[in-house]
N, C-alpha and C positions, 0 to 999 in steps of 0.2 A: 786656426790657431788663435788663442786668446793671449792678451798681454801677460807676460810673465810676472809672477809675484816677486817681491824682494826676498823670497824664501832662501835662495842660495846664499845671498849676502848675510842674512840673519843667521842661517845655519852655520856658516863659516865663522861669524863673529862669536857664536856659542861654542866653537871648537868641536862641532859634531860632524860625523859622516852621515851620508844619506841612509846607510844601512842602520845606523843607531837610531836616527829619527824614525825610520820606518818601524823598527822593532818596538819603540816606545808607543807608537801610534796604532800598532796592529795592522799595518799595511805593508805592501812590498816595497823594496828599494826602487824598482822601476816606476812605481806610482809616484814616489817622491821626485824622481827624475823628471817625469812628465809634468808635474806641477812646476818644477823649477824652469823647465824649458818652454812653458806656456802651451804645451800640447793639450793639456786638460786643466781644469780648475777645480780645486776642492770645494765641497759644499760648505755652507756657513758653519755647521757644527764641527766639521773637520778643521776649519780655520781657528775655531776656539781652542781645539786641542793642540794645533800647531803652536799657537801663541803660548799656551801653558807649557808645552815641551821646551820651547825656545826661551821662555821667560821674557816675553815681549808683550806690549799692549796689542790686543787683537786688531785695533784700528790700523796698525802698521801692515796688516795683511789684506787691506782693501785699497783700491785705487781711489783714495779720497784725499783731497787737499785740505788738511786740518786747519790751515790758516784761514780758510773760507768759512769755517764753522763759527 
């Protein structure tokens, strides 16, 4: 299991359901669920799309402490 992304939190802030995010991204709802639960991790290109769909900076989808940059 990989560390879960803040995807669930960001998705809820955007007022979106897993199924809607999945439709916009061309993936299945279970795929979004697995990302949120840390069962699998999206590739970098998918993180860019997630960021665009949720209208957030892509850096928020990586486990990086931006204060250290």
